[in-house]
C-alpha positions in Angstrom: 4.0 -21.0 171.5 1.3 -18.6 170.3 4.1 -16.0 169.6 5.6 -18.4 167.2 2.3 -18.8 165.4 1.9 -15.0 165.3 5.3 -14.5 163.7 4.7 -17.4 161.3 1.5 -15.8 160.1 2.8 -12.2 160.1 5.7 -13.2 157.8 3.7 -15.3 155.3 5.4 -15.1 152.0 8.5 -13.5 153.5 9.7 -16.0 156.1 13.3 -15.8 155.2 13.2 -12.0 154.9 10.6 -10.9 157.5 11.5 -7.2 157.1 9.9 -7.4 153.7 6.5 -8.6 155.0 3.8 -6.0 154.2 2.1 -6.7 157.6 5.3 -6.2 159.6 6.3 -3.1 157.6 2.9 -1.6 158.4 3.3 -2.5 162.1 6.7 -0.9 162.1 5.4 2.1 160.4 2.7 2.7 162.9 5.1 2.0 165.8 8.0 4.1 164.7 6.4 6.7 162.4 8.8 5.9 159.7 7.3 5.3 156.2 7.1 1.6 155.4 8.8 1.9 152.0 11.9 3.3 153.8 12.2 0.5 156.3 15.2 -1.8 155.9 16.7 -4.7 157.7 18.9 -2.5 159.9 15.7 -0.6 161.0 14.0 -3.8 162.1 17.1 -5.0 163.9 17.5 -1.6 165.6 14.0 -1.7 166.9 14.2 -5.3 168.0 17.3 -4.6 170.0 16.2 -1.3 171.4 12.6 -2.2 172.2 12.8 -6.0 172.7 10.9 -5.9 176.0 8.0 -4.0 174.4 8.0 -6.6 171.6 7.9 -9.4 174.1 5.0 -7.7 175.9 3.2 -7.3 172.6 3.6 -11.0 171.8 2.3 -11.9 175.3 -0.7 -9.6 174.7 -1.5 -11.3 171.4 -1.3 -14.6 173.1 -3.8 -13.5 175.8 -6.1 -12.2 173.1 -5.8 -15.5 171.2 -6.6 -17.5 174.3 -9.5 -15.3 175.2 -11.0 -15.7 171.7 -10.4 -19.4 171.8 -12.2 -19.7 175.1 -15.2 -17.7 174.1 -15.6 -19.3 170.7 -18.1 -18.2 168.2 -21.5 -17.1 169.5 -24.4 -19.2 168.4 
């Protein structure tokens, strides 16, 4: 369920319209090369459909990093 927490945090303030989230717009800009101010709902939808397996891999990767950080904990 880490992926759900990631999406919840990434869309803070824009949960009903996640394509307006500054964080997700920045991520989409770095992924697609398209300027963030030009991204629209259809652009997000297109990337999610076309590259859904890469998105799933990304979410799994963030889960692994979260688990690793949780296991290590802060150093004393």
